[in-house]
C-alpha positions in Angstrom: 6.2 122.8 -148.7 7.4 126.4 -149.7 4.9 128.0 -152.1 4.7 131.1 -154.0 8.4 131.0 -155.2 9.5 134.1 -157.3 7.0 136.3 -155.8 8.6 139.4 -154.3 6.1 140.3 -151.8 5.8 136.8 -150.9 9.7 136.3 -150.7 9.6 139.1 -148.1 6.6 137.8 -146.1 8.6 134.5 -146.0 12.0 136.3 -144.9 9.9 137.9 -141.9 8.4 134.8 -141.0 11.7 133.0 -140.9 13.4 135.8 -138.9 10.3 135.7 -136.4 10.4 131.7 -136.1 14.1 132.0 -135.4 13.8 134.6 -132.8 11.0 132.7 -131.2 13.2 129.6 -131.1 15.8 131.7 -129.2 13.2 132.1 -126.4 11.2 128.9 -126.2 10.9 125.3 -127.3 10.0 124.7 -131.0 7.1 122.4 -130.0 5.6 125.4 -128.1 5.9 128.0 -131.0 2.3 128.6 -132.8 1.8 129.7 -136.2 -0.1 132.8 -134.7 3.0 133.5 -132.7 5.1 133.5 -135.8 2.5 135.6 -137.7 2.0 138.0 -135.0 5.8 138.6 -134.4 6.3 139.0 -138.3 3.0 141.3 -138.3 1.6 139.3 -140.9 -1.7 137.3 -141.1 -2.1 133.3 -140.5 -3.4 133.5 -144.1 -0.3 134.9 -145.5 1.4 132.0 -143.7 -0.6 129.5 -145.3 -0.2 131.2 -148.7 3.4 130.5 -148.3 4.0 127.5 -146.1 1.9 124.3 -145.0 3.8 123.9 -141.6 6.4 125.7 -139.5 9.0 122.9 -140.4 8.7 124.3 -143.9 10.3 127.7 -143.0 13.3 125.9 -141.6 13.5 123.5 -144.3 13.3 126.7 -147.0 16.3 128.2 -144.9 18.3 124.9 -145.2 17.6 125.0 -148.9 19.7 128.3 -148.9 22.6 126.6 -147.0 22.4 123.6 -149.1 22.7 125.8 -152.3 25.7 127.5 -150.9 27.4 124.1 -150.4 26.3 122.9 -153.9 27.9 126.0 -155.2 31.1 125.6 -153.2 31.5 121.9 -154.5 31.2 123.0 -157.9 34.2 125.4 -157.5 36.4 122.6 -156.3 38.5 120.6 -158.9 39.1 117.8 -156.6 36.2 115.9 -154.6 37.7 113.6 -152.5 36.3 113.0 -148.9 38.7 115.4 -147.0 37.9 118.1 -149.8 34.1 117.5 -149.5 34.5 117.6 -145.7 36.3 121.0 -145.8 34.0 122.5 -148.1 31.0 121.2 -146.1 32.1 122.6 -142.8 33.3 125.9 -144.3 29.7 126.5 -145.4 28.2 125.0 -142.0 30.5 127.4 -140.4 29.0 130.3 -142.5 25.5 129.2 -141.0 26.6 128.5 -137.7 24.0 130.2 -135.8 20.9 128.6 -137.4 22.6 125.2 -137.3 23.5 125.5 -133.6 19.9 126.5 -132.9 18.4 123.7 -135.0 20.7 121.3 -132.9 20.0 123.0 -129.6 16.1 122.4 -130.4 16.5 118.9 -131.5 15.7 119.5 -135.0 18.6 118.1 -137.1 16.3 115.5 -138.4 14.7 117.9 -140.5 18.0 118.8 -142.4 18.9 114.9 -142.5 15.6 114.4 -144.3 16.5 117.1 -146.8 20.1 116.1 -147.4 18.6 112.5 -147.8 16.3 113.8 -150.7 18.9 116.4 -152.3 22.1 114.5 -152.1 21.4 111.7 -154.6 20.1 114.2 -157.2 23.3 116.4 -156.9 25.6 113.3 -157.0 23.8 111.9 -160.1 24.4 115.2 -161.7 28.1 115.5 -160.7 29.3 111.9 -160.8 26.5 109.4 -161.6 27.3 108.9 -165.0 30.7 108.2 -164.6 30.6 105.8 -161.8 30.3 102.0 -162.9 28.4 100.8 -159.9 25.0 99.5 -159.5 22.3 102.0 -158.5 21.7 100.2 -155.4 25.3 100.5 -154.3 25.5 104.1 -155.0 22.0 104.8 -153.1 23.4 102.9 -150.0 26.7 104.6 -150.2 25.2 107.9 -150.4 22.9 106.9 -147.3 26.1 106.0 -145.5 27.9 109.0 -146.4 25.1 111.3 -145.5 24.4 109.7 -142.1 28.2 109.9 -141.3 28.5 113.6 -142.3 25.4 114.6 -140.4 26.6 112.9 -137.2 29.8 114.5 -137.6 28.1 117.7 -138.0 25.9 117.1 -134.7 29.1 116.2 -132.8 30.8 119.4 -134.1 28.0 121.4 -133.0 27.6 119.8 -129.5 31.3 120.7 -129.1 30.7 124.3 -129.9 32.0 124.2 -133.5 35.6 125.0 -132.2 37.3 122.9 -134.8 38.0 124.8 -138.2 37.1 123.4 -141.6 40.6 122.3 -142.2 40.8 120.4 -138.7 37.4 118.7 -139.7 38.9 117.6 -143.1 42.0 116.3 -141.3 39.7 114.3 -139.1 37.9 112.6 -141.9 41.3 112.2 -143.7 42.3 110.2 -140.4 39.3 108.0 -140.3 39.6 107.2 -144.0 43.1 105.9 -143.3 42.0 104.1 -140.2 39.3 102.4 -142.1 42.1 101.3 -144.7 43.8 99.7 -142.0 41.2 97.3 -140.7 
């Protein structure tokens, strides 16, 4: 859990620790990185780390929160929210953060962001559409879980393939498999 939100010095320390962790992840396995290495690389104390985070996972989740905020804002700017449009927005934002996401994927840490999406998506959905959809809450919850799983698996496949397809191409693929599912 990220702590000390809104404290300028704390925000700077968090940024340095994030940069340190990411640099270390480029050199060695995530599981081998210690808090001491993160703080030494950042030029900070372990005490500063624990004032701001509980675990090193919190650093990565905090960075993903920034990505999710970009995604949320991009969706708010869209007038039409069908699945192909959502896919285009999703992959446009993910492409903007490709280096970080590729590193997470390479380190086998996409489950961290899946857990975060599972937490954030229902709240965002409720705020944007939840009041206007006439379905039982259980159906909405399962639908969101299905959607999250699908998009995350597509994200991982896209990353595994070097993220060569553009957001428009990814939206086209989503459109194609929607059509395919309607023909079964």
